MARBATI-356359 format. One record per residue (C-alpha): residue number from 1; x, y, z; residue in one letter. Coordinates in pm, whole numbers. Each point is the difference from the previous one (the first is absolute). Example, Ala and Ser with C-alpha at 12.3 -4.5 7.8 and 13.67 -1.06 7.14 Angstrom:
<rs>
{r 1 {1230 -450 780} A};
{r 2 {137 344 -66} S};
</rs>
This chain:
<rs>
{r 1 {-19494 -763 -15652} X};
{r 2 {190 -33 -289} X};
{r 3 {360 38 37} X};
{r 4 {156 115 -314} X};
{r 5 {328 -326 71} X};
{r 6 {228 265 -262} X};
{r 7 {-45 269 176} X};
{r 8 {55 -234 431} X};
{r 9 {350 -29 171} X};
{r 10 {-20 -251 309} X};
{r 11 {319 64 311} X};
{r 12 {16 -273 245} X};
{r 13 {134 203 312} X};
{r 14 {263 -181 193} X};
{r 15 {4 93 425} X};
{r 16 {275 120 111} X};
{r 17 {193 -210 124} X};
{r 18 {-140 -348 -123} X};
{r 19 {155 100 -341} X};
{r 20 {-187 -238 -222} X};
{r 21 {-332 -106 -71} X};
{r 22 {-11 -370 259} X};
{r 23 {-398 -137 88} X};
{r 24 {-279 34 -150} X};
{r 25 {-108 312 -102} X};
{r 26 {165 349 -50} X};
{r 27 {-85 362 29} X};
{r 28 {-80 110 -386} X};
{r 29 {-16 386 -128} X};
{r 30 {-238 9 -347} X};
{r 31 {101 300 -227} X};
{r 32 {-252 107 -238} X};
{r 33 {72 248 -274} X};
{r 34 {-136 169 -236} X};
{r 35 {210 83 -270} X};
{r 36 {-194 331 -179} X};
{r 37 {-134 76 360} X};
{r 38 {-359 -76 -32} X};
{r 39 {-9 -193 286} X};
{r 40 {173 65 335} X};
{r 41 {333 -92 139} X};
{r 42 {-82 -315 251} X};
{r 43 {187 -172 248} X};
{r 44 {-208 -322 152} X};
{r 45 {165 -191 345} X};
{r 46 {-107 -365 -10} X};
{r 47 {177 -340 70} X};
{r 48 {102 -222 -229} X};
{r 49 {13 -339 59} X};
{r 50 {187 -292 -130} X};
{r 51 {-218 -313 -28} X};
{r 52 {164 -120 -355} X};
{r 53 {234 128 -223} X};
{r 54 {-298 229 -223} X};
{r 55 {-56 106 386} X};
{r 56 {-291 157 95} X};
{r 57 {-199 375 57} X};
{r 58 {-158 122 417} X};
{r 59 {-308 178 -129} X};
{r 60 {42 179 334} X};
{r 61 {72 373 -51} X};
{r 62 {173 170 332} X};
{r 63 {11 404 -142} X};
{r 64 {6 56 -373} X};
{r 65 {189 338 -88} X};
{r 66 {-51 194 -316} X};
{r 67 {191 283 -120} X};
{r 68 {-169 176 -297} X};
{r 69 {285 168 -286} X};
{r 70 {-19 327 139} X};
{r 71 {159 247 277} X};
{r 72 {269 -129 117} X};
{r 73 {-17 -360 -39} X};
{r 74 {356 -151 96} X};
{r 75 {-55 164 314} X};
{r 76 {-355 -170 47} X};
{r 77 {179 -350 -166} X};
{r 78 {278 -27 306} X};
{r 79 {-303 104 226} X};
{r 80 {-164 -245 -119} X};
{r 81 {299 -209 46} X};
{r 82 {-14 72 294} X};
{r 83 {-315 -59 34} X};
{r 84 {-30 -349 -117} X};
{r 85 {362 -200 191} X};
{r 86 {-197 187 352} X};
{r 87 {-324 -211 -84} X};
{r 88 {220 -403 -7} X};
{r 89 {-5 5 406} X};
{r 90 {-337 -17 15} X};
{r 91 {-28 -248 -280} X};
{r 92 {184 -222 72} X};
{r 93 {-160 13 398} X};
{r 94 {-346 -31 -147} X};
{r 95 {121 -287 -319} X};
{r 96 {109 -154 325} X};
{r 97 {-259 -6 238} X};
{r 98 {-223 -49 -298} X};
{r 99 {186 -362 -142} X};
{r 100 {109 -102 388} X};
{r 101 {-444 38 69} X};
{r 102 {-96 -328 -287} X};
</rs>
């Protein structure tokens, strides 16, 4: 997949109670959209790992949400955002298990 960087927004999710980013990685939602409706609005959960000042985005995909540009778009985006946020607990458990096994 080739991403159009001009239409990409990254959002870092901070878990309740922490209030700031700490540790070596943080859950992230990558938002993809098209200005002309030629592709769906996409929310892709993942992990942003702090490796250097540039960082590194991991290739694992844990539940991409796609919303086509038709129908109840706002409602679908809101529902999709809740679905993506619900994935992060599972993502962090899997990530922790993989990190501890190596």
